[in-house]
C-alpha positions in Angstrom: 69.2 205.6 314.1 66.1 207.1 315.9 64.9 210.6 315.2 65.5 213.2 317.9 62.5 214.3 319.8 62.3 218.0 320.8 63.0 217.1 324.4 66.1 215.0 323.5 67.3 217.8 321.2 66.9 220.3 324.0 68.7 218.1 326.4 71.7 217.6 324.0 71.9 221.3 323.3 71.8 222.0 327.1 74.5 219.4 327.7 76.8 220.7 324.9 76.5 224.2 326.3 77.5 223.0 329.8 80.4 221.0 328.4 81.7 224.0 326.4 81.5 226.2 329.6 83.4 223.6 331.6 86.1 223.4 329.0 86.4 227.1 328.8 86.6 227.4 332.6 89.1 224.6 333.0 91.5 226.4 330.6 92.1 229.1 333.2 91.8 232.9 332.9 94.5 235.2 334.4 91.9 237.8 335.5 90.2 235.1 337.6 93.2 233.1 338.8 96.0 235.6 339.7 96.9 238.9 341.4 99.7 241.2 340.5 102.2 241.5 343.4 104.7 244.0 342.0 105.7 245.9 338.9 103.0 248.4 338.2 102.4 248.8 334.4 105.0 246.1 333.7 102.3 243.5 334.4 99.8 243.2 331.5 96.9 240.8 331.0 95.8 240.6 327.4 93.5 238.7 325.0 90.6 238.6 327.4 92.7 237.0 330.2 94.3 234.3 328.1 97.8 235.9 327.9 99.9 237.6 330.5 103.2 239.5 330.0 105.8 240.6 332.5 108.4 243.2 331.8 111.7 244.2 333.3 113.5 247.5 333.0 116.3 249.2 335.0 113.8 250.4 337.6 111.9 247.2 338.4 110.8 243.8 337.3 107.2 242.4 337.8 105.3 239.4 339.0 102.1 237.8 340.1 100.7 235.1 342.4 97.8 232.8 342.4 94.7 233.9 344.3 94.5 230.5 345.9 96.8 228.5 348.2 97.2 224.8 347.5 98.2 221.7 349.5 99.4 219.4 346.7 98.4 219.5 343.1 99.5 219.8 339.5 100.5 223.2 338.3 101.1 224.0 334.6 102.0 227.1 332.6 103.2 227.8 329.1 106.1 230.3 328.8 107.8 232.1 326.0 111.1 233.4 327.2 113.1 236.6 326.4 114.8 236.3 323.0 118.3 237.4 322.2 120.6 238.7 324.9 118.8 238.1 328.2 121.9 237.9 330.4 121.3 238.9 334.0 117.5 238.2 333.9 115.7 235.5 335.8 112.2 234.3 334.8 110.4 232.2 337.5 107.5 229.8 338.0 107.4 228.4 341.5 105.4 227.4 344.5 106.1 228.9 348.0 104.6 229.2 351.4 105.5 232.1 353.7 107.8 232.5 356.7 111.4 231.7 357.6 110.6 228.0 357.7 108.9 228.1 354.3 108.5 225.4 351.7 109.3 226.1 348.0 109.5 224.3 344.7 111.3 226.3 342.0 111.6 226.6 338.3 113.9 229.4 337.4 115.1 230.3 333.9 118.5 232.0 333.9 119.1 234.4 331.1 121.9 234.1 328.6 124.3 236.0 326.4 123.0 236.2 322.8 123.5 232.9 321.1 123.9 230.9 324.3 121.3 228.5 325.8 119.1 229.2 328.7 119.7 227.4 332.0 116.8 225.9 333.9 117.5 226.0 337.6 115.4 223.8 339.9 115.4 223.7 343.7 113.3 222.3 346.6 113.0 223.9 350.0 111.5 222.2 353.0 111.1 223.9 356.4 113.3 226.8 355.3 116.2 224.6 353.9 117.0 224.6 350.2 120.4 223.8 348.6 119.0 221.0 346.5 119.8 222.5 343.1 119.8 220.7 339.8 120.3 222.6 336.5 119.5 221.7 332.9 119.8 223.0 329.3 116.9 222.6 327.0 116.6 220.6 323.8 114.8 223.4 322.0 114.8 227.2 321.8 112.4 228.4 324.5 112.2 231.9 323.0 110.6 231.2 319.7 107.4 229.6 320.8 105.4 228.6 324.0 106.4 225.5 325.9 104.7 223.9 328.9 106.4 223.7 332.3 104.8 221.7 335.1 105.2 220.9 338.8 103.5 217.8 340.2 103.4 217.8 344.0 101.9 215.0 346.0 102.6 213.3 349.3 105.0 210.8 347.7 107.1 213.0 345.4 107.7 216.2 343.4 108.1 215.9 339.6 109.4 218.7 337.4 108.3 218.4 333.7 109.0 220.2 330.5 106.4 219.6 327.7 105.3 216.7 329.9 108.8 215.1 329.8 110.0 214.6 333.4 113.4 216.2 334.1 113.6 215.7 337.9 112.0 213.8 340.7 112.4 214.6 344.4 111.0 211.8 346.5 109.6 211.9 350.0 112.3 210.4 352.2 111.0 211.5 355.6 111.7 207.9 356.7 115.4 208.7 356.3 115.1 212.0 358.2 114.8 214.2 355.0 112.3 217.1 355.4 109.6 217.1 352.8 107.1 219.9 351.9 103.7 218.5 353.0 102.2 220.6 355.7 102.3 224.1 354.4 99.9 225.3 351.7 101.7 227.2 348.9 100.7 229.8 346.3 102.0 229.8 342.7 104.3 232.7 341.9 105.7 233.9 338.6 108.1 236.8 338.1 110.8 238.5 336.0 113.6 240.3 337.7 117.3 241.3 337.5 119.9 239.0 339.1 123.0 240.0 337.2 125.1 239.5 340.3 124.8 235.7 339.9 122.4 234.6 337.1 124.6 234.5 334.0 128.1 232.8 334.2 128.1 233.4 338.0 127.5 237.2 337.6 130.4 237.8 335.1 127.9 238.8 332.4 125.8 241.8 333.3 122.3 242.9 332.1 122.5 245.1 329.0 120.0 247.8 329.8 120.1 249.3 326.3 118.0 246.3 325.3 115.3 246.9 328.0 112.4 246.5 328.5 112.7 242.7 328.5 109.4 240.8 328.2 108.3 237.3 328.9 104.9 235.8 328.1 102.7 233.4 330.0 99.6 231.5 328.9 97.4 228.4 329.7 98.0 228.7 333.5 96.3 225.8 335.2 96.3 225.0 339.0 94.6 221.6 339.6 95.0 221.0 343.3 93.6 220.9 346.8 92.6 224.6 347.5 93.2 225.7 351.1 90.1 226.9 352.9 90.8 230.5 354.2 91.2 230.5 358.0 91.6 226.7 358.1 94.4 224.2 357.7 92.0 222.0 355.7 91.5 221.9 352.0 88.2 222.1 350.0 87.5 220.3 346.8 89.9 220.7 343.9 89.4 223.7 341.7 89.6 221.6 338.5 86.3 221.2 336.7 87.4 217.8 335.4 87.7 214.6 337.4 91.3 214.1 336.5 93.1 213.8 339.8 96.0 211.6 338.5 98.5 214.0 340.2 97.5 212.7 343.6 99.5 209.5 343.1 101.5 210.3 340.0 104.9 208.8 339.6 107.0 207.6 336.7 106.2 204.6 334.5 108.8 202.8 332.4 108.5 205.4 329.6 108.9 208.3 332.1 112.0 206.6 333.6 113.5 206.3 330.2 112.8 209.9 329.4 114.2 211.3 332.6 117.4 209.2 332.1 117.7 210.8 328.6 117.3 214.3 329.9 119.7 213.8 332.8 122.3 212.2 330.7 122.2 214.7 327.8 121.0 218.0 329.4 121.8 218.1 333.1 124.7 220.5 333.8 124.7 220.5 337.6 123.5 218.2 340.3 124.1 219.0 344.0 124.3 215.2 344.7 127.4 215.1 342.5 129.1 218.1 344.0 131.6 216.6 346.5 133.2 220.0 347.2 129.9 221.2 348.9 129.7 218.1 351.1 133.1 217.1 352.5 131.4 215.2 355.3 129.3 213.2 352.9 126.3 213.8 350.6 122.8 214.5 352.0 120.7 211.5 352.8 118.3 212.0 349.9 121.3 211.7 347.4 121.8 208.1 348.5 118.3 206.9 347.5 116.8 206.1 344.1 116.8 209.1 341.7 113.4 208.3 340.4 
C-alpha cells in the first residue's frame, strides 16, 4: 500500500465531506421539503427537521404538502400511527393534482377501536374518477414503531408498498380504455383528520374526544421524482442526489409477485374488483387484466 501524499489526503477528505453532505441531503428535511396547509399549532416539526407530528382535536386536524409537484417518481415516508383507540380518525399519505378532473393516488389509514387492527385504504383516481378501492390489514402493529409506506408511480404502473413489500399494483391499461394518471403533476399530501361518519365500521364507532389530542408521527420523507418546472408542463432533473432512478421502470420480479400474492391472500379485506354488487353490468375493464 502506498503512503498518502498531502494532495491525495486533501482530495480524500474533500471527497468524504461531499459524500457526507449528499447523504445528509438525500435523507430529506421537513423544513426544506414541505409546507403546512392547515392545522395551526397542531403541525410541529421537531429534531432539526427530521421528525414531523400532526395532531387532531375536536376543533381541527392538521396537514402538510410537498413544496414541489412531480410527474412520476418514488415517494416514501415512515409513519407511526395513533396508539390505542383511534376510532373515527384518518391518517393519510397520498399524491394529488388539483381540479375536478384531478388525479390521485391514496394511502389512508383508518382508525380503530382499541384492540382492533388498522385498515389500510388504497385508491387510484384518474381524470376525476376514483372508485378503485382495495383495503388491507397489516401484519404488524403500526403504532409501536415506524414503518415505511411507499408509492411508485411511473408510466407503466403504480405500486403501493409497505416496508418495501408490494401490496397492490395498478397497471396502465389505457389500451383498454382505462384512464391512467400520467399528464398531471401531483404534490405529496399528508394529513390527520376526523372522519367518524364513515372511517370505523362504516361510521358506527365514533371518535372518543376525551382521548384527544390524537397524534401521528412522520419521518424520513423522500420524494425522488421528476420535479415540475413552475409555469411549465415540463419537468426538470430529479431532486434526488443519488443516481438511483429505478422507479422509472420499476415492476415486480418473481419475489415481488410472490410477496404480493401472500399479502393479498392473507391481508386483503376488500377489493372493488370482487364486489359484484357495485357492478351489476360487469366489472370495470381493469379488473379483467393481470393483477400484477
